[in-house]
N, C-alpha and C positions, 0 to 999 in steps of 0.2 A: 326563740323562747327558751332554749337550753342555755345553761350557765356554766361555761368552762372555768377551771381554776383549781385551787388546791382544796383538799378535804380538811376538815377540822382536825387539828392535832389531837384533841381530846378523844375524838371518835376513833382515831387510829389506835390510841392506847387502849381504849375500852374494848374494841373488838379483837385486838391482838392478844388479849388475856383470856379469851374464851377458847374452849376446846373445839375448834372448827371441824375436827375430824368426825365429830358426832352430829354435825349440823348440815343438812342438805342445802343446796343452793349457794354454797360458800364461794363458788367461782365468781358469781356476780358481785358479792360483797367485796371480795379481794380486788376485783377490777375497779370498784368504786373507790377503794382506798389508795389507788395508784394515780400518780400524776399522768395526764394524757400527754405523751411526748409529742404528738402531732397537733396539739391544740395551738391555734394561732391567736387566741383571744386572751389578753390580760384584762379580765373582766373588772369593770368599775361600777356598773349599775344596770338598770333596765327601765324601760318606759312603763309607767303605770297609768298615764292619761294622755290621750291624743285627741285633739279637735282640729278639724280641717285636714289639709294635706301636709303631712310632715315627711320630709325626705331624709334618707340615711345613705351615707356612703361608707362602706368598710374599706380597709386598706387594700384588700384583694379584689375589690369590685372595680369595674371599668367606669362606673358612673353612679349617680344618685338614683335611688328607687324609693317608692312609697313604702313607709313602714307603719307599724301598728303597735298597739298596746301589748306588752309582754316581751317585746324584743330586747335582747341584751345589748349593752353598750360596752365596747372594748377600747382600750388605749389605742389611739390612732383613728377611731371612728369620728365621723363628722355628721352633724345634724344641720339641715337647712330648713328654716321655717319662713315661709312667705308671710308678709304682713297679714295679721288676722288669725294665723294658725297658732295653736297652743300645744305645748308638750310639757309634761312633768315627769321627772326621772327620780326613781328611788335609788340612792347610792348603796353599794354593797356594804359599806361601813355604816353600821347602825348609829354611830356617833355623828354622822353627817346628816344635815337636814335634806328634805326633798328639794330638788332643784327645778325651778321653773325656767325652762330654756327660753332665752330671748328670741323674739320673732323679728323678722325682717333682716336676718343675717345668718351667717354660717358659724356654728360653734363646735369646737372640739369637745369630745366626751369628757376629757379630763379638766376642762375649764369649769365644770360644775361638780364633778365627782372625782376625788382622788382615790387611787387604789387603797383598799383597806389595809390597816397596819397589821391586823391579825388575819390568818387564813380563815376562809369560810367554807362550810360544807357545800359541795355542789354535786349535781348529777351530770356527769360529763361523758361517760364512755359509751361506745356503741353497744347495742343489745346483741351479743355475739352468739352464733350457733353453738350448741353443745350436744354431746351424745348422752348426757346424763338422763337416764330414764325417769328420775325423780322430777324433772321439769314438767312431766305430764301427770304427776300425782294429783289427786282430787283435793285432799285436805291441805289448806294453806292458811297461815296466820295472816290476818288482815292488819291487825294492830294490837299492841305495839310490835313493830318488826324493823329491826336495824335502825333504831331511833333513840333520841334522847327525849325526855318528858319534862313538863313543868309540874305535873301532879304526881303525888305519891300514891294515889288511889285510882289508877287508870282503868278504863273499860277495856277488857280483853275481847277481841273479836276474831272469828275464823270462818272459813267457808263451810257450808253444809256438805255432808257426805251422804249420797243416796244409800238408803238401807241402814244407816247408823241411827240408833235411838238415843244413845247417851255419849257424853264426852267427859273424859277426865282431864282436868286442867291443873297444871302444876307450875308454880313460880319458885325458883331456887336461886340462892345467892348467899353471901355471908349473913348468917343468923336468920335466914329465911328459908322455909320449906313448907310452902302453902299449897294445899291440894283441895280441890273441890270437884264434885261430879254434877253435871247439868244436862238437861235435854235440849237446851237452847244453844245457839251459836254465838253467844256473848255472855259475859259475866263481869261484874265489877270486882276488882281485886280488893279484898278486905283483910289481908294479913297484916303483919307488922309493918309499920311505916317504912317505905323504901327511902334510901338515901343516895346522894350523889357520890357513889364510890367508884373507884377506877375499875374494879372487877366487873361491874354491871350485873345484870340478872338474866337468867335463862327462862324462857316461857316454853312449855311443852303442852301440846294438846294431843290426846289420843282418843280416837273414835273406837267404839266397841266392835267395829269390823276389822280392826288391825291397822287402820291408817294412822300415821303419826306425823306431826309437824312440829318444828322447833324454830325459835327466833330469839334474838337477844335485844335487850334494851337497857337504858340507864336513865338517870336523872341529871338534868342540867345543874351545874353548881350555882349556888345562890347569887354570886356576883353577876354571872351572865344572865341568870333568870331575872334579876332586878333590871338589868339593861334592857332585856326583851320587853318587860312590862312597861317601862318608861317609854320606850320607842313605840310600843303598841298604842299607848295613850296619845302620843303625838300624831300618829297616823289616823286614829279615830277622829281626832279634832280637825283634820284637814278637810277642806271643801272639795272632796272627791266623790265621784259616783260610787254606788254601792259595790259594784264589781271591781272597780279600781282599788277600793280599800281592801276588799277581800284578797286581791292579788298581791297588794303591797304587804299585807300581814302575812300571807302565805310565804312570800319570798323572804321576809324577815325570819320566819320560823325555820325555813329550809336552811338559810345561811347559818343558823345556830344548831343545826342538826335535829330540830324539832319536827321530824317527818310526820309523826302521828297528828300533831296539832295542825300542820299545814294540810294534811289529807282531809281531816274533818271539815275544815273551812271550805275547801274546794268542793268536796262532796255535797255540802249544803248548797253552795252556789249552783252546782250542776243540777241538783234536784229541784232547785227553784226556777230552772229554765234559762240560765244565763246564756247570752248570745255572744260572749267574749271568748274567742278562740283560745286565748292564752290560758284561760281557766281549765279547759279540757286538755290542752297539751301538757300543762304542768301536772295535772292529775294523772295523765297517762305516764309521765316520767316516774311519778311516785308509785303508781301501780306496777310498772316494770321493775322498779327497785325492790318491790316486795314479791316479785315473781307472780303477780296476778295478771297474767298475759291476756286472757280474754277481756278483762276490764280495760287493760291498757289499749288493746286493739280498738275497742269501742270508743274510747276517749280520743285516740289519735284520729280515727275516722271523723269524729265530730269536729276536731280541731282543723283538719284539712278542709272540711266542708265550709266552715265559717271563715277560714282564711281565704278560700276561693271567692266566697261571696263578698269579702271585704277588699279584694284585689291585693292581698298581702302575699306577694310572691315568695318571700323568704319563709313565711309561715307555712305555705303549701309545701315548700321544699323540705322543711324540717319534719312535718307530719308524714310526708311520703317516705322520707328516709327511715323514720321509726317504724312505719308500717312494713316496709321492706325487711327490716331487721327482725321484727316480731314474727312475720310469716316464715322467714328463713329459719329462725329458731324452732318454730313449730313444724318444720318440714314441708311447708307448702311452697315449693319452689316456683310454681307458675305465678302465684300472687306476689311472691317476693320479687321476681323479675319485673312484673308489671309496675310495682310501686318504685322500684329502683330506677326504671326508665322515666317514670313521672318526676322523680326527684331530680334526675339528671337534666331533664328539660327545664325545670324551674331554675336550677342553679346556672344553667347556660344563659337563661334570660337575665340573670344577675351579673353575667360576665365571669362566672366561675366555671371552670371546666370539670371539676369533680366536687363532690359534696364534702368540702373541708372547711365550710364556714363555721362560725361558732355554734350554729344549730345543727350541724350535720354529724 
């Protein structure tokens, strides 16, 4: 369910121009902006629809294993579809159409999806331990947080702080210095229209008990925004199940750095009772990216549970790996070790001796 690869060059430029010395949690963002040297996946797409038993073999696996919706496809991977089985792949390159994998034969991943010409934003790195005490702070910005946006009037959201009665919200950037006070934990930005500028914008939220949180965001440039809108319409018109469309749209948004839009879509699906493990795993990835670790933990648990019910070994391994990393970061070594062992067991079932698959 995790997508290795390169981060969007635009996002690197955007975030490199921010004064990160003033912003907590920068270690995680910096990690996201680096190529994962140990990544073995040259990512080309991911499964958005599966009917029947669809088998996948990665280069490092000893054989074929049952796969599920949400799994990534890498250069060198092979799909085997018995007669009657169906699989649809969304290519990483938004200019490529959805690929209906032929049944009754073995197909290489690149026979239907070529690697994208332009780098896409991905969430690739482990959730690593840190001694930063701010990891355990209460006030956190939910959205927009380390994201690009399609709208110039975004909803600003943050976590509630026990004992706080008011919050001061500030958005600053070139020609923008917008400040509001509210008793709620969300407010719609109503200042000067935001623009797709390289400098981006800084969002600050301060509770009246002294808690402060900061995050950066920007707007997607109009050319890429047009591409996203056109591709979104194409996905909406496809004969896909509701959850499959949601996942396809979310992955499109993530690929273009539209983390806030992807999060909103996935949150709505989860609130509606989705039974698709990839919805919760991807949402957990986005939560972790925003340092919302309790929410990430909850979503990874749900993803692991659904993967187990579906017999998705790789999905179980991915979720277990992430749970181990979250608990390790939060200092719960016992639970971290438990989930690490669970992940190792699942990876061994795939013929992998250590969790270095595209999802680990």
